[in-house]
N, C-alpha and C positions, 0 to 999 in steps of 0.2 A: 481611328480615328475615334476617340474616348466617346460615350456616350453625350456628356457634357458638351464636347465638344460640338456634336449633330444639330442635339438639340437649339444652342446658340445659333448656329447657323440658319437653321428654320425660324427661329424668334427675329433675326435679322432681318430673314428676305420678307416675314410677315409684315415686319417693324416699318419697312420702306416700299412695301411695293407700289402704294398708291403713289407714293412722288416718283417712283419708276416709270409706272403706268401715265403719268400726268407729261411727263417729260419725252416719254416715247408719242404719243398720240401728238405732244405741240412742244417741238423742240424749242422752239423760239420763247416760250412760258417766262424762265429766267430775265431773257433779254428784256422783254416788254413789261413783265414787274417790278422792273427797277427804276426807283424814282429818280430825281434830280442830282438826288445827292449818291448817288451810285449804289445804293441799299436797298434790296430786294421791299417788297411791299408784303405784308403780313396775309394778304389771299391765295398766296400760294398754295400747293398740294401739303398736304403736314403728315410729319409718319402719326403711327398708332400710339406708340409708349416712352417716348422720349422727346422734351422739348428742346428749345435753344438752339444755337448751332456753333458747333466748336469756333469754328473761323472767329465769332466772335467773343470767343470766351465766357458764353452761359450755355451750357451744357449742365444741365439741371438732371442727368442720369436718366435709368429707368421708373416711371411709375409701377405701382404695385401691382396695377390689372399686368403689366409685361413680366414683372416677375412671376405672379401666378401662370401666366401662360408659360413660361417658360419651366415651372415644374409640370406642366403637363405634358408638354413638349420630351422633358424627361421619360416620364411615364411612358408617350407612344414612340418612342422609339429603344426603349428597350424592351417593351412588346414586341415590336418589331423582329428586333434581333432576335428575340426568344423564338417567336413562329419562325422566321428564316431559317436558324438553327436547325430547330427541328426539322424541317421538311428537307435542309441540308443533308442533314445525318441518315433519315430515311430515306431520299435517295443512294447515298452509299451503302448504306448497308442491303439496299436492293442488288447494288452493282456488283458487291460481294459476294452475294447469296449463291 
């Protein structure tokens, strides 16, 4: 998996985390928040860095803060892989001595 793919996976998790937690805590949340017209009320849990609903064709993409967080996550993933590789190489070197 590429660094950018892992960073994007983490970003999506962070972005949708509040929504998933709300759904887990109260499964019927969406059913109860539907109005008479079948549309959801605006008081439901929201994502952190995206707005709009894809099913309504109003997805506005990622906010600048979300893109900045992605850049941070890329650096974190790169650093963790570098540290992991260092430990792995040291372990192999100890085995072969």
